[in-house]
Residue frames as qw, qx, qy, qz and C-alpha x, y, z in Angstrom:
[[0.584, -0.563, 0.069, -0.581, 4.64, -19.59, 3.35],
 [0.203, 0.268, -0.889, 0.310, 6.15, -21.53, 6.28],
 [0.453, -0.374, -0.803, -0.095, 4.06, -23.92, 8.34],
 [0.254, -0.366, -0.548, 0.708, 4.16, -21.73, 11.45],
 [0.152, 0.192, -0.047, -0.968, 2.79, -18.68, 9.65],
 [0.406, -0.162, -0.704, -0.560, 0.21, -20.83, 7.87],
 [0.390, -0.401, -0.797, 0.228, -1.01, -22.10, 11.25],
 [0.092, -0.337, -0.324, 0.879, -1.25, -18.54, 12.60],
 [0.268, 0.075, -0.334, -0.901, -3.29, -17.38, 9.63],
 [0.442, -0.282, -0.802, -0.285, -5.64, -20.33, 9.95],
 [0.307, -0.378, -0.694, 0.529, -6.09, -19.55, 13.64],
 [0.053, 0.388, 0.197, -0.899, -7.18, -15.96, 12.94],
 [0.551, 0.562, 0.507, -0.352, -9.55, -17.04, 10.20],
 [0.335, 0.730, -0.350, -0.481, -7.50, -16.66, 7.02],
 [0.081, -0.305, 0.919, 0.235, -6.93, -20.30, 6.20],
 [0.761, 0.042, 0.352, 0.544, -6.88, -21.95, 3.82],
 [0.153, -0.515, 0.166, 0.827, -5.04, -19.13, 2.10],
 [0.587, 0.704, 0.148, -0.372, -6.58, -17.52, -0.94],
 [0.751, 0.216, 0.393, 0.484, -5.15, -18.56, -4.25],
 [0.202, -0.461, 0.152, 0.851, -3.15, -15.69, -5.71],
 [0.512, 0.729, 0.383, -0.243, -5.11, -13.72, -8.28],
 [0.255, 0.853, -0.348, -0.293, -2.07, -12.43, -10.15],
 [0.909, 0.340, -0.213, 0.111, 0.15, -14.43, -12.41],
 [0.796, -0.397, 0.030, 0.457, 3.56, -15.43, -11.17],
 [0.041, -0.888, 0.239, 0.390, 6.29, -12.83, -11.48],
 [0.797, 0.576, -0.170, 0.064, 8.38, -13.17, -14.64],
 [0.861, -0.092, -0.112, 0.488, 11.99, -14.25, -14.47],
 [0.344, -0.775, 0.004, 0.530, 14.51, -11.68, -13.13],
 [0.539, 0.826, 0.006, 0.164, 15.86, -9.14, -15.62],
 [0.707, 0.158, -0.206, 0.658, 19.59, -8.35, -15.84],
 [0.370, -0.667, -0.293, 0.577, 20.78, -5.71, -13.40],
 [0.267, -0.115, 0.280, 0.915, 21.92, -3.44, -16.22],
 [0.057, -0.551, -0.639, -0.533, 18.26, -2.86, -17.09],
 [0.286, -0.598, -0.549, 0.509, 17.75, -0.91, -13.86],
 [0.089, -0.302, 0.083, 0.946, 18.39, 2.43, -15.55],
 [0.218, -0.180, -0.641, -0.714, 15.74, 1.70, -18.16],
 [0.325, -0.526, -0.780, 0.101, 13.37, 0.64, -15.41],
 [0.197, -0.475, -0.332, 0.791, 13.77, 4.02, -13.71],
 [0.133, 0.241, -0.271, -0.922, 12.78, 5.83, -16.89],
 [0.613, 0.362, 0.588, -0.385, 10.10, 3.34, -17.84],
 [0.531, 0.690, -0.255, -0.420, 11.45, 3.21, -21.40],
 [0.380, 0.543, -0.730, -0.167, 12.72, 0.50, -23.72],
 [0.076, -0.115, 0.964, -0.229, 11.23, -2.47, -21.86],
 [0.473, -0.374, -0.682, -0.414, 8.16, -4.61, -21.86],
 [0.543, -0.599, 0.122, -0.576, 5.96, -4.32, -18.80],
 [0.964, -0.219, -0.152, 0.010, 6.95, -7.86, -17.84],
 [0.704, 0.250, -0.281, 0.603, 10.67, -7.07, -17.95],
 [0.063, -0.603, 0.202, -0.769, 10.14, -3.84, -16.02],
 [0.757, -0.510, 0.020, -0.409, 8.15, -5.64, -13.29],
 [0.948, -0.056, -0.213, 0.228, 10.76, -8.39, -13.09],
 [0.479, 0.411, -0.294, 0.718, 13.60, -5.89, -12.68],
 [0.335, -0.605, 0.166, -0.703, 11.71, -3.96, -9.98],
 [0.900, -0.359, -0.123, -0.214, 11.05, -7.23, -8.15],
 [0.853, 0.041, -0.260, 0.451, 14.82, -7.68, -7.72],
 [0.170, 0.695, -0.186, 0.673, 15.57, -4.19, -6.36],
 [0.436, -0.292, -0.611, 0.593, 16.71, -3.49, -2.83],
 [0.093, -0.820, -0.473, 0.308, 15.18, -0.59, -0.90],
 [0.191, -0.618, 0.187, 0.739, 17.68, 2.03, -2.10],
 [0.144, -0.004, 0.724, 0.674, 17.35, 0.97, -5.74],
 [0.026, 0.616, 0.780, 0.107, 13.58, 0.94, -5.47],
 [0.105, -0.818, -0.280, 0.491, 13.44, 4.45, -4.06],
 [0.170, -0.449, 0.418, 0.771, 15.78, 5.74, -6.78],
 [0.124, 0.226, 0.823, 0.507, 13.67, 4.10, -9.48],
 [0.010, -0.762, -0.635, 0.123, 10.46, 5.66, -8.13],
 [0.169, -0.715, -0.016, 0.678, 12.13, 9.08, -8.06],
 [0.042, -0.385, 0.554, 0.737, 13.03, 8.86, -11.75],
 [0.404, 0.326, 0.853, 0.043, 9.97, 6.95, -12.99],
 [0.273, 0.333, -0.251, -0.867, 8.40, 8.04, -16.29],
 [0.102, 0.090, 0.974, 0.180, 6.13, 5.04, -16.79],
 [0.083, 0.690, 0.715, 0.077, 2.82, 6.90, -16.84],
 [0.166, 0.695, 0.229, 0.661, 1.53, 10.40, -17.44],
 [0.504, -0.826, -0.249, 0.046, 1.42, 11.34, -13.75],
 [0.678, -0.255, 0.020, 0.689, 5.13, 12.16, -13.88],
 [0.354, 0.537, 0.296, 0.706, 4.48, 15.14, -16.15],
 [0.195, -0.787, -0.118, -0.573, 2.93, 17.46, -13.57],
 [0.768, -0.539, -0.283, 0.201, 4.46, 16.21, -10.35],
 [0.076, -0.912, 0.366, -0.172, 6.91, 18.20, -8.26],
 [0.023, 0.469, -0.872, 0.135, 8.32, 14.97, -6.87],
 [0.687, -0.144, -0.680, -0.211, 7.41, 11.33, -6.44],
 [0.505, -0.532, 0.396, -0.552, 6.19, 10.37, -2.97],
 [0.441, 0.252, -0.861, 0.010, 7.78, 7.04, -2.05],
 [0.733, -0.483, -0.466, -0.112, 6.48, 6.47, 1.48],
 [0.010, -0.624, 0.490, -0.609, 7.53, 6.98, 5.08],
 [0.805, -0.466, 0.061, -0.362, 7.89, 5.10, 8.32],
 [0.570, -0.493, 0.656, -0.041, 9.54, 2.18, 10.05],
 [0.500, 0.454, -0.651, -0.346, 11.28, -0.22, 7.67],
 [0.228, -0.003, -0.964, 0.136, 10.47, -3.11, 10.01],
 [0.432, -0.182, 0.098, -0.878, 6.76, -2.41, 10.47],
 [0.263, 0.217, 0.900, -0.273, 3.94, -4.35, 12.05],
 [0.383, 0.710, 0.481, -0.343, 1.44, -2.11, 10.24],
 [0.248, -0.010, 0.491, 0.835, 1.35, -0.99, 6.62],
 [0.313, 0.687, 0.432, -0.493, -1.21, 1.68, 5.73],
 [0.324, 0.091, 0.611, 0.717, -1.83, 2.12, 2.00],
 [0.264, 0.623, 0.296, -0.674, -3.71, 5.12, 0.65],
 [0.650, 0.675, 0.344, -0.051, -4.66, 6.36, -2.80],
 [0.633, 0.441, 0.096, 0.629, -2.09, 8.90, -4.01],
 [0.352, -0.238, -0.221, 0.878, -0.35, 12.14, -3.07],
 [0.109, 0.903, 0.416, -0.028, -2.26, 15.41, -2.87],
 [0.308, 0.872, -0.065, 0.375, -0.92, 18.90, -3.40],
 [0.401, -0.824, 0.359, -0.176, 0.77, 19.16, 0.01],
 [0.879, -0.211, 0.401, 0.146, 2.26, 15.68, -0.31],
 [0.726, 0.572, 0.151, 0.351, 3.54, 16.52, -3.79],
 [0.087, 0.916, -0.199, 0.336, 5.24, 19.61, -2.39],
 [0.469, -0.708, 0.483, -0.214, 6.78, 17.97, 0.67],
 [0.495, 0.402, -0.766, -0.079, 7.49, 14.52, -0.74],
 [0.057, -0.074, 0.897, -0.431, 5.80, 12.71, 2.15],
 [0.316, -0.385, -0.760, -0.417, 2.45, 10.88, 2.20],
 [0.448, -0.689, -0.566, -0.061, -0.50, 12.09, 4.27],
 [0.390, -0.148, -0.282, 0.864, 0.75, 15.51, 5.38],
 [0.188, -0.347, -0.241, -0.887, -2.34, 17.56, 4.49],
 [0.561, -0.277, 0.238, -0.743, -5.68, 17.62, 6.31],
 [0.929, -0.022, -0.282, -0.238, -6.26, 13.92, 5.59],
 [0.620, 0.279, -0.596, 0.428, -2.81, 13.23, 7.01],
 [0.156, -0.363, 0.487, -0.779, -3.61, 15.07, 10.22],
 [0.812, -0.171, 0.049, -0.555, -6.72, 12.94, 10.59],
 [0.877, 0.155, -0.453, 0.053, -4.72, 9.78, 9.91],
 [0.307, 0.360, -0.621, 0.625, -2.20, 10.77, 12.58],
 [0.478, -0.291, 0.354, -0.750, -5.07, 11.28, 15.03],
 [0.921, -0.010, -0.189, -0.341, -6.47, 7.87, 14.10],
 [0.705, 0.266, -0.578, 0.314, -3.07, 6.27, 14.68],
 [0.005, 0.379, -0.557, 0.739, -2.66, 8.04, 18.02],
 [0.713, -0.255, 0.085, -0.648, -6.07, 6.72, 19.09],
 [0.989, -0.074, -0.117, -0.053, -4.68, 3.17, 18.93],
 [0.590, -0.709, 0.318, 0.218, -1.29, 4.17, 20.36],
 [0.775, 0.213, 0.339, 0.489, 0.57, 4.28, 17.06],
 [0.078, 0.858, -0.120, -0.493, 2.55, 6.88, 15.18],
 [0.766, 0.635, -0.057, -0.082, 3.96, 7.02, 11.67],
 [0.209, 0.760, -0.601, 0.127, 7.57, 6.53, 12.81],
 [0.252, -0.356, 0.857, -0.273, 7.34, 3.39, 14.97],
 [0.343, 0.104, 0.933, -0.039, 6.24, -0.01, 13.66],
 [0.486, 0.704, 0.428, -0.291, 4.16, 1.77, 11.01],
 [0.277, -0.139, 0.515, 0.799, 4.85, 2.38, 7.33],
 [0.419, 0.682, 0.365, -0.475, 2.64, 4.56, 5.12],
 [0.250, -0.111, 0.663, 0.697, 2.55, 4.28, 1.32],
 [0.517, 0.465, 0.117, -0.709, 0.20, 5.00, -1.56],
 [0.796, 0.346, 0.496, 0.010, -1.21, 3.08, -4.50],
 [0.607, 0.660, 0.093, 0.433, 0.40, 5.60, -6.89],
 [0.628, -0.334, -0.136, 0.689, 3.54, 7.59, -6.13],
 [0.170, 0.066, 0.183, 0.966, 2.74, 10.77, -8.09],
 [0.250, 0.409, 0.458, -0.749, -0.10, 13.23, -7.62],
 [0.287, 0.512, 0.730, 0.350, -3.04, 12.81, -10.01],
 [0.054, 0.236, 0.137, 0.961, -4.03, 16.22, -11.45],
 [0.462, -0.394, -0.117, -0.786, -6.68, 17.92, -9.37],
 [0.300, -0.232, 0.803, -0.459, -6.40, 15.13, -6.79],
 [0.793, 0.109, -0.232, -0.553, -8.60, 12.94, -8.97],
 [0.879, -0.195, 0.425, -0.093, -8.80, 9.18, -8.48],
 [0.159, -0.486, 0.741, 0.436, -5.90, 7.41, -10.25],
 [0.755, 0.347, -0.272, -0.485, -6.77, 5.76, -13.54],
 [0.972, -0.115, 0.201, -0.039, -6.40, 1.96, -13.83],
 [0.792, 0.478, -0.138, 0.354, -3.39, 2.27, -16.14],
 [0.021, 0.768, -0.398, 0.501, -1.68, 4.61, -13.65],
 [0.746, -0.465, 0.379, -0.289, -2.28, 2.16, -10.82],
 [0.979, 0.166, 0.072, 0.097, -0.98, -0.67, -13.00],
 [0.526, 0.685, -0.290, 0.413, 2.20, 1.29, -13.80],
 [0.182, -0.678, 0.488, -0.519, 2.88, 1.87, -10.11],
 [0.921, -0.281, -0.021, -0.269, 1.86, -1.59, -8.92],
 [0.849, 0.185, -0.370, 0.328, 5.33, -3.24, -9.25],
 [0.152, 0.509, -0.433, 0.728, 6.73, -0.58, -6.89],
 [0.609, -0.430, 0.237, -0.623, 4.06, -1.14, -4.27],
 [0.974, -0.047, -0.199, -0.101, 4.33, -4.92, -4.60],
 [0.673, 0.303, -0.447, 0.505, 8.08, -4.73, -3.99],
 [0.161, -0.527, 0.375, -0.746, 7.59, -2.38, -1.03],
 [0.832, -0.327, 0.068, -0.442, 5.21, -4.86, 0.56],
 [0.936, 0.111, -0.299, 0.146, 7.63, -7.72, -0.07],
 [0.455, 0.409, -0.449, 0.652, 10.59, -5.87, 1.45],
 [0.316, -0.479, 0.311, -0.758, 8.65, -4.46, 4.41],
 [0.476, -0.126, -0.870, 0.012, 6.89, -7.77, 5.19],
 [0.339, -0.336, 0.307, -0.823, 4.31, -6.18, 7.52],
 [0.128, 0.108, 0.940, -0.298, 2.20, -8.26, 9.86],
 [0.244, 0.658, 0.684, -0.198, -0.98, -6.50, 8.74],
 [0.161, 0.139, 0.364, 0.907, -2.08, -4.13, 5.95],
 [0.192, 0.647, 0.535, -0.508, -4.80, -1.50, 6.27],
 [0.281, 0.333, 0.560, 0.705, -6.19, -0.44, 2.88],
 [0.036, 0.521, 0.324, -0.789, -7.41, 3.15, 3.09],
 [0.434, 0.547, -0.047, -0.715, -10.11, 3.62, 0.49],
 [0.864, 0.379, 0.239, -0.231, -11.31, 1.94, -2.67],
 [0.576, 0.704, -0.414, -0.028, -8.22, 2.24, -4.96],
 [0.083, -0.548, 0.799, -0.232, -5.95, 0.68, -2.34],
 [0.686, -0.029, 0.635, -0.355, -8.43, -2.07, -1.54],
 [0.833, 0.501, 0.076, -0.223, -9.07, -2.92, -5.18],
 [0.377, 0.721, -0.580, 0.024, -5.34, -2.94, -5.94],
 [0.224, -0.421, 0.836, -0.269, -4.56, -5.38, -3.14],
 [0.634, 0.117, 0.689, -0.331, -7.57, -7.64, -3.60],
 [0.047, -0.171, 0.751, 0.636, -7.49, -7.46, -7.42],
 [0.006, -0.503, -0.834, -0.228, -11.26, -7.12, -7.76],
 [0.186, -0.591, -0.216, -0.754, -14.05, -4.59, -7.57],
 [0.360, -0.251, -0.695, 0.569, -14.57, -3.40, -4.00],
 [0.277, -0.737, -0.217, -0.576, -17.23, -1.44, -2.14],
 [0.152, 0.359, -0.639, 0.663, -15.79, -0.27, 1.15],
 [0.578, -0.263, 0.262, -0.726, -19.10, -0.45, 2.98],
 [0.944, 0.015, -0.169, -0.284, -19.50, -4.10, 2.02],
 [0.793, 0.273, -0.460, 0.293, -15.89, -5.19, 2.66],
 [0.039, -0.554, 0.524, -0.646, -15.06, -3.41, 5.90],
 [0.693, -0.344, 0.392, -0.497, -15.32, -5.52, 9.05],
 [0.989, 0.140, 0.015, -0.040, -14.00, -8.57, 7.20],
 [0.484, -0.607, 0.542, 0.322, -10.57, -10.15, 7.16],
 [0.768, 0.629, -0.092, -0.077, -9.01, -10.28, 3.69],
 [0.727, -0.426, 0.374, 0.388, -5.52, -11.27, 2.62],
 [0.525, 0.800, -0.275, -0.094, -2.78, -10.32, 0.19],
 [0.632, 0.436, -0.609, 0.199, -0.18, -13.06, -0.31],
 [0.680, -0.244, -0.628, 0.290, -0.81, -14.39, 3.20],
 [0.166, 0.022, -0.362, 0.917, -0.74, -10.97, 4.88],
 [0.012, 0.659, 0.716, -0.232, -4.02, -10.03, 6.62],
 [0.081, 0.222, 0.248, 0.939, -5.72, -7.03, 4.99],
 [0.009, 0.633, 0.657, -0.410, -8.38, -4.85, 6.58],
 [0.178, 0.459, 0.439, 0.751, -10.34, -2.41, 4.44],
 [0.132, -0.685, -0.495, 0.518, -11.56, 0.94, 5.73],
 [0.284, 0.918, 0.267, 0.074, -12.42, 4.45, 4.56],
 [0.549, 0.335, -0.061, 0.763, -9.78, 6.89, 3.34],
 [0.272, -0.478, -0.395, 0.736, -9.22, 9.82, 5.74],
 [0.042, 0.056, -0.273, -0.959, -10.09, 12.28, 2.96],
 [0.370, -0.392, -0.712, -0.450, -13.48, 10.60, 2.63],
 [0.427, -0.522, -0.648, 0.355, -13.99, 10.87, 6.39],
 [0.154, -0.237, -0.113, 0.952, -13.37, 14.62, 6.24],
 [0.304, -0.068, -0.400, -0.862, -16.39, 14.87, 3.93],
 [0.700, -0.306, -0.522, -0.379, -18.50, 12.23, 5.68],
 [0.117, -0.507, 0.606, -0.602, -18.09, 12.77, 9.39],
 [0.816, -0.223, 0.191, -0.498, -20.74, 10.23, 10.37],
 [0.940, 0.195, -0.280, 0.014, -18.54, 7.40, 9.05],
 [0.109, 0.662, -0.621, 0.406, -15.71, 8.19, 11.46],
 [0.689, -0.335, 0.494, -0.410, -17.29, 5.82, 13.97],
 [0.967, 0.236, 0.041, -0.085, -17.14, 3.01, 11.40],
 [0.550, 0.645, -0.438, 0.299, -13.48, 3.76, 10.73],
 [0.296, -0.584, 0.600, -0.460, -12.81, 3.61, 14.46],
 [0.907, -0.078, 0.312, -0.272, -14.46, 0.17, 14.53],
 [0.856, 0.475, -0.181, 0.095, -12.19, -0.92, 11.68],
 [0.218, 0.686, -0.562, 0.407, -9.07, 0.25, 13.51],
 [0.595, -0.412, 0.544, -0.425, -10.14, -1.60, 16.64],
 [0.966, 0.181, 0.125, -0.138, -10.70, -4.70, 14.50],
 [0.638, 0.626, -0.374, 0.248, -7.23, -4.28, 13.01],
 [0.131, -0.645, 0.602, -0.452, -5.68, -3.86, 16.43],
 [0.793, -0.226, 0.456, -0.336, -7.38, -7.00, 17.79],
 [0.921, 0.383, -0.069, -0.013, -6.32, -8.95, 14.69],
 [0.415, 0.666, -0.512, 0.350, -2.69, -7.95, 15.16],
 [0.442, -0.522, 0.574, -0.451, -2.89, -8.85, 18.85],
 [0.950, 0.016, 0.235, -0.204, -4.06, -12.34, 17.89],
 [0.766, 0.549, -0.279, 0.184, -1.14, -12.68, 15.47],
 [0.071, 0.679, -0.576, 0.450, 1.32, -11.58, 18.16],
 [0.676, -0.369, 0.478, -0.422, -0.17, -13.98, 20.70],
 [0.972, 0.180, 0.111, -0.106, 0.16, -16.90, 18.30],
 [0.588, 0.671, -0.396, 0.216, 3.79, -16.25, 17.44]]
C-alpha cells in the first residue's frame, strides 16, 4: 500500500487499514506446475494457490476453464470466468452461475442479470465500461443452490488473483456468499449494508444479490441506497486522487 492510497482510504473512513484475515500467500510454484493447477490434481492446496497467484490473465482464464478442483465441474457445461472492462473502477462479485450463465458462459445473463443491468444503468454504468463482473464460484452449483464452503475455498485463489490483476477502485459484494468470502467472516447483509468495509485496502460495499431482489421486491429500495452509497464513495476516491 503506497502512502498516497493509504491517505485516500483514511480520508473516506477506511483507515487505519484492517489487518488481513488470511495468511500470507505461499512462495511461488514453478511454472511447469501450471498444467496440474488447471486440473486441480497432484498438488497441495498451498502449491495450487501459489501457482495461481503467479498467473497472468490469459493463464488464469485457461486454468479456470480446465479446473477440476471441486465437484462443481462434474455437471457444468462450461466455467464462467467473468466479463467486463479489464481496467475497471467497479468490481461486482456475485454468488455463482445459474442455468443461463452455464449455457452462455457469461455471468448475470438470466433474470437476475437483467435486473443487475438495470441497476447499473440507474447509476450510469454498464457491464462493458469501467465495470467487471465475476462470481465467487466459476461453475454452476446443481439446482442453483448456494455454493458449499469447500467449493468456495477451491475457487477462492482464482477470484483473489482476478481482484489482484483487475485492481478495482471499489468492490460491490452481491449477496452473502460474496460478502463472506471477501470479509472472511459470517455476514448478515441487513446488518452490514450501508457500511464501508475493505478487502486488502480496496473499499467493499455489501448489498443484496439481484436474485434475492426478484423474490423480495420491497428490498429494491435498500439496494438502490447501497448503489448510491457506492457511487458517492467512488466519487470521494476520485476527488482525492
